C-alpha positions in Angstrom: 2.2 11.2 16.7 3.8 7.8 15.5 3.0 6.5 12.3 3.2 3.5 10.4 3.4 4.4 6.4 1.9 1.7 4.0 2.5 2.9 1.0 6.1 3.9 0.3 8.9 3.0 -2.9 12.1 2.2 -2.9 13.9 3.7 -6.1 14.0 6.7 -8.8 10.8 7.6 -10.6 10.9 9.3 -14.0 10.6 12.6 -12.4 12.9 15.5 -11.0 12.7 14.8 -7.7 15.9 15.9 -5.8 17.7 13.7 -3.3 15.1 10.7 -3.9 15.1 7.0 -4.6 17.2 6.1 -1.8 17.2 4.5 1.6 18.8 7.3 2.7 15.8 9.2 1.6 13.3 7.0 3.2 15.0 6.9 6.6 15.5 10.6 6.6 11.8 11.3 5.9 10.8 8.2 8.4 12.4 10.2 11.2 11.2 13.9 10.1 7.5 12.5 10.4 7.9 10.0 13.3 7.0 7.0 11.1 7.8 4.2 12.9 7.8 1.5 10.2 7.3 2.1 6.4 6.1 -0.9 4.0 7.4 -0.2 0.6 8.1 -2.0 -2.9 10.4 -1.3 -5.3 10.2 1.1 -8.2 12.5 -0.9 -10.4 10.5 -3.8 -9.9 7.1 -2.3 -10.9 8.6 -0.3 -13.7 11.0 -2.5 -15.3 12.6 -6.1 -13.7 10.2 -7.6 -11.1 13.0 -10.3 -9.8 15.7 -7.7 -9.6 13.6 -4.9 -7.8 12.5 -7.2 -5.3 16.0 -8.5 -4.5 17.0 -4.7 -4.2 14.0 -4.2 -1.8 14.8 -7.6 0.3 18.2 -5.9 0.5 17.2 -2.9 2.0 14.4 -4.4 4.2 16.7 -7.0 5.6 19.3 -4.3 6.6 17.2 -1.3 7.8 14.3 -2.2 10.7 12.2 0.7 9.7 11.9 -0.7 6.2 9.0 -3.6 5.4 8.9 -5.0 2.2 5.6 -5.7 -0.1 6.8 -8.2 -2.9 5.8 -6.6 -6.4 4.1 -9.6 -8.2 3.3 -9.0 -12.2 0.3 -11.0 -13.3 2.0 -11.3 -16.9 4.5 -13.4 -15.1 2.5 -15.9 -12.9 4.9 -18.4 -12.0 7.6 -16.0 -11.3 5.5 -14.0 -9.1 4.6 -17.6 -7.0 8.6 -17.8 -6.7 9.2 -14.6 -5.8 6.4 -14.8 -3.0 7.6 -18.2 -2.0 11.5 -16.6 -1.8 10.6 -13.8 0.4 7.2 -14.0 2.2 8.6 -16.5 4.7 11.1 -13.5 5.9 9.7 -11.5 9.0 10.6 -8.3 7.0 8.3 -9.1 4.2 4.7 -8.1 4.9 2.6 -8.9 1.6 2.5 -8.2 -1.9 2.2 -5.2 -4.0 0.3 -4.8 -7.6 0.0 -2.3 -10.1 -2.3 -2.7 -12.7 -1.4 0.3 -15.0 2.3 -0.6 -15.3 1.6 -4.2 -16.1 -1.1 -3.2 -18.2 -3.4 -5.3 -16.7 -7.0 -4.6 -15.3 -8.3 -6.5 -12.5 -11.2 -7.9 -14.9 -8.4 -10.0 -16.8 -8.2 -13.7 -15.7 -4.6 -13.6 -15.1 -5.4 -11.0 -12.7 -7.8 -13.6 -10.5 -5.4 -16.3 -11.2 -2.7 -14.3 -9.5 -4.9 -12.9 -6.8 -5.8 -16.3 -6.0 -2.2 -17.2 -5.5 -1.6 -14.0 -3.7 -4.3 -15.1 -1.1 -2.8 -18.4 -0.9 0.6 -17.0 0.7 -0.3 -13.8 2.6 -3.0 -12.0 4.2 -2.0 -8.6 3.0 -2.2 -7.1 -0.7 -2.0 -3.4 -2.0 -3.5 -3.1 -5.5 -3.6 -0.1 -7.7 -6.2 0.7 -9.6 -8.7 -1.7 -9.3 -12.6 -1.8 -10.4 -14.8 -1.9 -7.7 -16.7 -5.0 -9.0 -13.5 -7.1 -9.1 -12.3 -6.1 -5.6 -15.4 -6.5 -3.9 -15.4 -10.2 -5.8 -12.1 -11.0 -4.1 -12.9 -9.4 -0.4 -15.8 -11.8 -0.4 -14.0 -14.8 -2.0 -11.0 -14.5 0.2 -12.0 -13.1 3.5 -8.6 -13.9 5.1 -6.9 -11.7 2.4 -6.9 -7.9 3.3 -7.0 -5.7 0.5 -5.5 -2.1 0.5 -7.1 0.2 -2.1 -4.2 2.3 -3.1 -5.2 5.8 -3.5 -9.0 4.8 -3.2 -9.7 5.5 -6.6 -8.5 9.1 -6.4 -11.4 11.6 -7.5 -13.7 8.8 -7.4 -13.4 7.9 -3.4 -17.0 7.9 -2.4 -17.2 4.5 -4.6 -14.1 3.3 -2.5 -15.9 4.2 0.9 -18.9 2.4 -0.5 -16.6 -0.7 -1.2 -14.9 -0.6 2.4 -18.5 -0.1 3.9 -19.5 -3.4 2.5 -15.9 -5.3 3.3 -14.5 -5.4 6.3 -11.2 -6.7 5.0 -11.2 -3.6 2.5 -8.7 -0.6 3.7 -8.4 2.8 2.1 -5.0 4.5 1.5 -5.8 8.4 0.4 -2.4 9.1 -0.8 -2.5 11.3 -4.5 -0.7 13.5 -6.2 -3.4 15.9 -5.6 -5.2 17.0 -2.2 -8.9 16.9 -2.2 -10.2 18.8 0.8 -13.0 16.7 2.8 -12.4 13.3 1.4 -10.9 11.8 4.5 -13.4 13.3 6.7 -16.1 12.0 4.4 -14.8 8.4 4.6 -14.8 8.8 8.4 -18.1 9.6 8.6 -19.2 6.7 6.5 -17.2 3.9 7.6 -15.2 5.2 10.5 -11.3 5.3 10.9 -10.7 1.6 11.4 -10.7 0.5 7.5 -8.3 3.9 6.7 -4.3 3.7 6.8 -1.9 6.2 6.1 0.0 6.1 3.4 2.2 8.7 1.9 3.5 7.4 -1.5 7.2 8.7 -0.3 9.6 9.4 -1.7 8.0 10.1 -4.6 5.4 12.5 -2.6 6.7 14.2 0.7 4.5 12.7 3.5 3.6 16.2 4.5 1.5 16.7 1.2 -0.8 13.8 2.4 -0.4 14.7 6.1 -2.2 17.8 5.2 -5.5 16.2 4.2 -5.9 14.1 7.6 -5.0 16.9 9.7 -7.6 19.1 8.0 -10.2 16.5 8.5 -10.8 17.2 12.0 -10.3 13.9 13.8 -10.1 13.0 17.3 -6.8 12.1 19.0 -8.3 8.1 18.8 -9.2 8.4 15.3 -5.7 9.6 14.3 -4.3 7.0 16.4 -6.2 4.3 14.3 -5.4 6.1 10.9 -1.5 6.9 11.5 -0.5 3.6 13.6 -3.1 1.2 14.7 -4.6 0.1 11.7 -1.4 -0.5 10.1 0.2 -2.1 12.9 -2.6 -4.6 12.8 -2.7 -5.3 9.1 1.2 -6.2 9.6 1.1 -8.0 12.6 2.9 -5.7 15.1 2.7 -5.6 18.8 
């Protein structure tokens, strides 16, 4: 079944992962797992240099059709983040914004994060954020109804709170990729909110997609639910036919 991967990265992490971190690695995994499109952010942008990483990400997305770009934004550099969005978001292959609270050392409750989200909402309809506090995400979902928010990792072991957040806000979407597979959480989410607010994200190539696919394949989803999660929900968020 064709898939759209809404959580991927280009670049090396500080882990011993063979043959990872390259465009070639992403394309290889995409072909292996029938991933039609992958939305990626730059590891280099997240952990070190926002502008250099975004430039590298843009180069890959502009050259290789399966690769789409999240523009990484950092709340510590609001003006520069706005410039990055204005540079890349007009491009067809730039599909939204990625924010990482941990690496930017900025929680979702801090004023500078709220300022950044307001700027993001003016420029795009899609943001993926990791991690985040439920009360702040709920506030943004209500304040910016045209902004779709992907909760990366769905609060990990606290996934019931993420599910309740999505139940209350139709513009909240859940991504269940994680470094530890928890049996039953996908089924729990589908039982509570259905399949329409869940997207497939693998965290490749930090993690092989097979790891996350196992959580979905053991969840006893119908074919229609699998199509929604693996492909159609992502296609709708990305504006793809």
